[in-house]
Every structure is written in structure tokens, then in C-alpha cells.
N, C-alpha and C positions, 0 to 999 in steps of 0.2 A: 585154305580156310583157317581162321584163328582157333578152331577147336583142336586142341593138342591131344591126339588120341593115345599117345604113348608117353608116359611120364618116366623120367629117369630115377625117381625115388624108389629105393628098395629098402624095406624094413627087414631087420634080421632078428631071428629068435623070438623072444617074447614081445618085441615091438610090432610083430604082426597082429597082435591083439590090440584093438583100438583103444581100450581103456588104459592099458599100460602105456601106450604111446602118448596119451593125453596127460596122465598123472605124473609120469616119471620126471619130465623136465620141470613141471611146476614145483615138485617137492625136492628134487635132488640136483638139478642143474645149477652149477655155480659159474658165472661168467666173469672172468677176470680180464684185466687189460683195458678197461674203459672207465673213464671218470667223467661224471656229469658235473657241470657248473650251472647252478639254478639261477634263473632270472624270473622275477615276479613282475608281471605287467598288469596294469589296471585296464579293465574293459570299459567300453563306452557306457555301459549301464551301471557302473559303480561296483562291479565285482572284480575278480582277478583271475589270472591264469598263471600257473607255474610252468615255465619252460625249462627243460633240462638239456643243456648244450654239451656236445662233445666236438670241439672245433679243431680242425687241422689246417686252417688257413686256406680252404678251398673256395672256389666260386660255384661249387655244386653242393647241394644240400639234400640229405635224406630226411624227410619229415615223417615221424613215426607216431602212430596212434594205437593205443592199447585197447584191450577188450573190457567187458563189463567188470566193474569193480577192480580193475587193474591199475597200473601206474607205470611210470618210467622205470621203476625198479624191477619189473618183471623180467625173468631171464630171456624171454623172446624179444623184448625191446632192447635189452642190453646186448644180446648177441647180434642183433641186426645192426645196432649202432657200431659195435666193434668191427664187424665185417666191412661196413661201408668206410669206416675210418681207415682200416688197413688198406683199402683201395683208393685212398686219397680224397674221400668225400667228408664234408662236415655232416654231423648228425644232430637232430633236434627231436627230443621226445616231448610231445604236448600232453601234459596231464589234464584230463578233463576236470571240470569244476568239481571240487570236493574229493578228488582222487589223489591229491599230492601229499596227504598226511595232515591236512588242516581243512576244516569245513569252509566252504565258500560263504560269501557274505549274504547272498540272496536266497530267497525261498526256492527259486528255480535252480536246477542243477544241469546235468547232462542227460542225454538219452540216445536211443539207438539211431536216431536220424537228425541229431543236432549238428547242423553244418555251419551255423552262424559263427560260432567261435573259431572254427577252422578257417572260414573265409576271412574273418577279421585278422586272425593271426598271420595268414599268408600275406595279406595286404601290409600289415605292420612290418613283417620281416623284409619284404621287398622295398619298403620305404627306408629301412634302416641299414640294410645290407646289400652288397652288390652281387647277388647270386644270379648266375646265368641260367641255371637249371635246378629245378626242384623235383624230386621224385617222392611221391606219397606212398607210404607203406602202412597198411592197417591190418589189425588182427581182430577177427570175430566182430564184435560191435564196432570197433574202430575201422574194420574193413568195410562194413556197411556204410559208415560215415564217408569214407573215401569214395566209394562207388556212387553214392547219392550225390555227393558234392560235384563229382565230375559230370553227372548227367542232368542235374536239376536245372542248372542255368549254364549250359556248356559254352555258350557264346561269351560268358563273363569270366571264364577261367583264365587267369593271366597266362601270357605266352611262356613265361618261365616255368610254369607247371607242366612238365613234359610228359609225365606218365603216372600211373597208379598201379600198385600191387596190393592185392587183398587176399588174406588167408582165412579159411574156415568161416565163411560169411553166412549168417542166417538171413540171406537176402529176401526171403519171404518170411517175415517175422511171425505171422500168425501160424503157419504150418510148422515152423521151427519150434514155436512154443508148445505145440502139441507133442512134438518129439521130446522136449525137455520134461514134459509131465509124465512120461513113461517111467516105469519102475526102475529100469536100468540106469536112469539119470538122476535117481533120487538124491544121492550124495552131492552131486554138483548143484542141483536145485536148492538143496538145503543150505549149502554154503553161500550161494548167491543171495538167497532171501534173508538169511541171517545178517549178512553185511548190509543189505539194503534197509532192513528193518531198523538196524542200529542207527543208520544215518537219518532215517525219517524220524526216529524218536528225538534225536538231537535237534532236528529242525523244528519239531513240535514244541520243544522247550523254548526255542528262540522266537518262534512265531505262533504263540498260542491263540492269537486273535483270528488267524486264518487257517490254522491247521490243527485238527482234532483227531486223536487216535481212536480207532475202534477198540472194543473190548477184546476182540480176538484179532491179533495181528495177522497180516497176509501169510499164507502158506505156499503160494505159487505166484507165477508172474502175472496171471490174469488178475488175481485179487490185488496185487500190489499196483499194477499199472492202472487198473480201473479206479482204485481208491485214491492213488497219489500221482503217479506219473502223468496220466492223461489230464486231469483237471489243473494240476500245477502248471503244465506247459501248453494249455490252451486247446486240448483235444476233447471231443465229446465223451469218449469212453475208451476202454482198452482197445477194442477192435478198430475204432477210428484212428487211434494212435498207431497201431500196428500197420494198418493198410497204408496210411499216408507216409509212413517212414520206411517202408520196405524198399531197398535199393533196386529190387527186381523191376519195378515199374519205371525206373530212371535209366536202366541199362541201354535201351535202344537209342537214347540221345547222347551217349558218351561220344566225344570227338577227339579224345586223346588215347593213346595206347594204354590199355588197362588189362592186367593179368589177374584173373580170379583162380585161386588154387584152393580146392576143398577136397579132402580125402574121402574116398568112397566109404570108409568105415567110421566116419564122423557121426557119433551117436546124437549130436545136437541138431543135425540137419535133416530136413525132409527131402523127398525126391524133387520137389519144386525148386529147391535151392541150388540145383545143378542145371543151369539154363543152356543145355547142349544145343537145342535147335536154334536158339537165338545166336549163340556163338558161331555156328556154322554159316550164318548169313551176315554177321556183323563184321565190318572192316576194322574195327578198333578193339573189340572185346575178345581177349584170349582166355579160354577156359581150359584148365588142366585138372584132371581128377586122378590123382595117384590112388592105387589100390589100397595103400596103407597110409597112416599118418595121424589118425585120431583127430582130436580137436586142438589145433595150434600145437601139434606135437612135432612130427617129422624128425624124430630122433635119428641122428647119424653121427659119424665120427670123421668130420672133414678136417682139413688143415687148421691147426691152431684151435681145435675144438669147435669149429663152425658146424652148424647144422645145415642140412640140405636146403631148408627154406631160405636161409641167408645167402647161400651160394646161388640158388635159383633166382631170388629177387635181384641180386646184382647182375647176374647173367642177362636177365630181361632188360634191365636198365641199360646195360652196355649195348644191347641190340637196337634199342629204340632212341637212345639219346646220343646224338652224334658227337 
């Protein structure tokens, strides 16, 4: 059965504390040996996406998706790109709209279930490049996008998309947001909301006719998503947005090998975000729950500075991509 009951990841010393495993790589990890070359592409609706390439001349591509308010510059993206490069694969990091260092052109942006840009980007890549195999790798929000994409219209996924790997995924967004609201996650929530509020202020300046700011800016995800994310992207309210975009409801329809890895000590995730029973019965969904790892952490000292998550992702890809 695809439920992987024993994980090979072993945290050492202080990294057995989930918050340290979460915070350390974000603040202190430096990933050398990978250089991105940016390509800006215009989307069909008049916006743009910034794609960061690290090419080795391969016919295999690792397509990487970052987390909330992240970018291609995050250490977990750079580390994954470097590891796939060292194993002969091209790597491409897709920056979600508004996450590449420059505001996007439209009022709409990205969100936890926005798969349209990924679908369009894959189609464009396949039209312009001769890739035989694409492996999708997503982190947190990006992992939810990967899983939702693979399941929502599984019959339309191109044959070249061979598998997906997703780390630290809030696949039930509503219950995960309840976890984020707990006291132990205050600093994470504060950092995310501060960044999101800054972006929405910029958009209100550019789109004053359709976007008005409240006297009190949002302090949590419910307030932000209910006031901004949901109406801007066509959802009734925050709960409607969360329910309709949770990848959990799309997992049963996945038809490509998909590996979901979430640490048991991830303070962002609720119990519902670990679909053990589904994985036991699903022929394509592999679930691995390491005892440690935090949220997008998995600190380790592999060859060349590689983290366990990078080695594990490539190991899975080797197993399922002939």
C-alpha cells in the first residue's frame, strides 16, 4: 500500500524541535551552486509570470512551486533545483503572480488553489521545449497547488507530467488555518499577514475604483481571505474559498504517482491534513509522515549540503519515472 509507515528522515539534536526545524533553513541556509536565468512570459489574460530556469540540457524537467509569499529565491527551491541539476535534470521555479519581486499587472494574484497558471505554464513549456518527463515539486501552498492540479482534471494532465511531490501541505485549508491561528504560530502568522497586507495596499493604490481598504487591516487569514482573496478571485467568502481549493477533496482522483510528505511535528497542519486512510487504499497517492521535520524543514547534512527532502524527492522520481 502507498502509505509509507517508516520514514528514513532522522532529525538530530535541536532539529527534533519542530519550530527550530522550520525556522533554521529559512533564516540561515545558504544554497550555492545553482544559478537561475529568468524568463518573463505574458499570460493570456494580459498579466505575466516570471520563470526561473536552471538548465542542464536535459529532456527531463523538475518544475518547482514555492509556498505562501515565497519565491524562486527560497532556500528550499534553490536546494531542490541544485539537487535535480546535479542528477542531470533541468529545473524551473515558477514564481506565482506578484512573488518575483515585482507586482503583477492585474488585480487578481495567486492563491492556495490557483492551478490555472500552472496548467498554462506546462502547456507553454511543452510547446516550446522537447521535455519527455516533468516532475512537479511543491512546498506548502505550492504543494496544495500540485496535488489539486493532478486531481481536479486528471484526464487532462499531459502524459509528460509523470509525477508530483508535495511537502508540508495544508491540504484541508480550513482546519489548517485553525492551527495557524493558535498561539504557537503567532510569529509565522504575523509575518505572512504583514507581507499580504503590504501587497494589498499596493493593489489598492493601483485599483482604487474596485479595491477599498478597511480602517483596520486584517490580522489573520480568515479576515484577509474573507475581505480580499475570496471576492477578488470569485469566491463567496473565506470558507467557500478554503473548501473549494483544498487539495484533500481532489486526492481520490489523482492518476499519476504523487508523494505527499508532511512531518508529524508540523505546527501548521491539522490531523485532517494527513490522509492516512485514503493513502492505504489509493493506488497512486503515497503518504509519508516523518516524526520530525517541522514545516518545510527536514534539515539534514547530505552530500553537497543537500537536505533529506531533496534526496527523497529525487529518489521517488527515480522510482516512478522510467
